[in-house]
N, C-alpha and C positions, 0 to 999 in steps of 0.2 A: 546517362544517369547510372549511378552505382546502385546495385540491389541492396535491399536491407532486410533485416529480420528484427521484429519487435518481440521482446520478451516482456510479458506483463504478469503482474501479481496483484494480490489484494492490497498490499502495502501495510504499514504499521508505524506506530509512533517511534521516532528515532531517539527521543529524550522523554523523560518523565513529564516534562511540561507540555508535551505533545499529546498525552493520553486523552484528555477531555475533548480537545478539538477533533482528534482522530475518531473517538467514539461517536461524537456528534455526526461527523460526515458518514461514518459507517451506517448508523441507524437512521440517517436521513435518506439513504438510498432506497427507492421504491422496490428494488429487487430484494432487499433485506427485510424491510418492514413493509408489508403489502397493505398499506392504507392508502387509498386513492386520493383522499382529500389532503393536499399538501400541508396546510396549516396544522392539522392534527398530527400528521406524521412528523413534522418538525418539532412540535411540542413534545411528542413522545420521545423523539431522539434527544432532545435537551434533557428531559427527565432521566432517561436511561444513562446518558453520559454523566450527569451529575451524580446519580446514585451509584454508578459502577466505577467512577474514577479512582477512588482510593483502593478498591480491591484490585483493579486492573493495574494500577501503579505498583502495587505490591508484587504482582506476578512479573511485570517488566523489570522491577528492581532485582528480582531473583535471577534474571538472565542477563544482567549487565546494564539495566537502565533503559532499554529500548528494544525494539524489534530488530532482529537480524535480517529480515526479509529483503530490504533494499540492497544491503551489502552483498548477500548471497546471490541475488538476482543479477547484480552488476558483475560479480565474479563469474557467474555462468555465462553472461553475455560476452565477457572478454575471452573466456576459454572457448566459446563457440566460434567467435571471430578468428581466433588463432588457429583452431582446427580446420575451419573452412579455408583459411588462407594456405595452410599447410597442404591442403588437398587441391589447391589451384583456384579457389574462388575467393575473390576479393569482395567480401560482403561486409557491409557496415551493420553493427548491432545497436539497438536502442533499447532502453528500459523505460517502462511506464507502469504506474500503479493506479489502481482503481480508486482508492480512498485516501491516499497520502502521496507525498512528493516523491518523485516527479509524476504529476498527474498525467493521465492519458488525454485529457481534454483541456 
């Protein structure tokens, strides 16, 4: 079996149309919004995503229409694999995101 390294990050919307579902997933996370009762946390997440969508879309529009996190993390994973191979280790790298594609779970 080949060893592997997992690089993970929070994640972010890749397109403006991803902003609202990304915000919903982010604020549905019990580690982000510490409300134990899931129905209330999901309701709050929906409200936050709905009210913050336009403002957040504006910020993402200013940086090219989406988050660069996945692209940058994939570039880091590729560079890490190349460097490890150069040093004699054939290691496979993987990328996973907590709140957007590609999901860790």
